[in-house]
N, C-alpha and C positions, 0 to 999 in steps of 0.2 A: 167917729163911728167906724167900726170895723166891718169890712165887707165879708159877708157870710157865704155868698155864692157869686160865681163869675158873672151871672146875668145882672148883677148890681153895678158892675164896672161900666163906666161911661164908654171906655174904649171898645168893649165888647158890643155895647148897644150901637155905637156908631159903625162898627165893622159889620154888624148885621144889616144896618140900613144901607151901607155900601153894597153888600152882597145882594140885597133885594133889588136895588136900583140897577146893578149890573146884569142880574138875571133878566130883568125886563128889557134892558137895552140890547142885550145880545140876541134877542128874538128878531131884531132887524137885520141880522146877518143873512147874506144870500144862502140859498139851500146848500150850495157846494161847500160852505164854510161851517155848517151846523156841527159836523162831527170832527172838525179839525180845530180851527180857531175858536169856535163857540165852546167846544168841550174843554179846551185848554183854559179859556177865560173863566168858565164856571168852576173848574177844579181849583184854580188859583184863588179866586175870590172867596170861595167857601172855606178855603184853608185858613184864611185870616181869623175869623171869629172862632173857628174850630181849634186852632192852636192856642188862642188866648184861653179858651175854656179848658183845654187839656192841660196846659201849663198851670192854671190855677188849681187844678185837682192833683197836681204832683206833690210830693212830700217835702221838697226843699225849694228854697228861694232860687238856688242856682238852676234847678230844673225849670222853674217858672221863667227865669230870664232867658234860658235857652229856647223855650217855646215862643217867647215874645220875639226873639231874634228870628225864628222861623216865620212867624206871622209877618214880620217886617219884610222878609225876603219875598213872601207871597204877595204882599202889597206892591212891592216894586215890580214883580212879575205881572200882576194885574194891570198896573199902570202902563207898562210897556205894551201889553197886548191891546189895551184900549187905544193907545197912541197909534199902534199899527192899524187897527181897524179904522180909526179916524183918517189916517193918511191914505188908506185904500178907498176911502169914500163910503164905507159901509154904514157908518153912523157918525154923529158929531160928538166928540169928547168935550163937552161944554165946560165953562168955567165953574159952574155949580158942582158938577161931579168932580172936577179937578180939585176944588176946594175941599170936598169931602175926603178924597184920597189923601190930601195933604194933612187934614185934621186928624185922620186916623193914624197917620205916620207920627205926628207930633204927640198924640196920646200914647202910642206904643212906646216912643222914646221916653216920654215923661214918666210913665209907669215903671219902665225898666230902671231908669235913674233913681227913682224913689225907693226902690227895693234895697234892703241892706246888702252890703257886700260880705259874702262869707267865703271861707276857704275850705 
């Protein structure tokens, strides 16, 4: 089956699930972190599904791969910020959320590897 729209991609669906979970979680940040760490976490996590969607809409496989790479970078940024918030005691970065982060990373990598290499 050929994927017709980005929202059919499991990786995009999981990235959206991650974004929703992180948006809910970041509400536990203390007031003084809402516009610093909270804003940074929100921007990073929303960038993951956004870049997957944008890359899907581009005209070449190479561009799609580039946007998947950007999404992967945003995923690592999100994970780092969640780890920081956890280490500061703002909230707990639990195994379930860590598993979702790792799953999204594996899906991004798998999709990128499955795309044909062009020159």
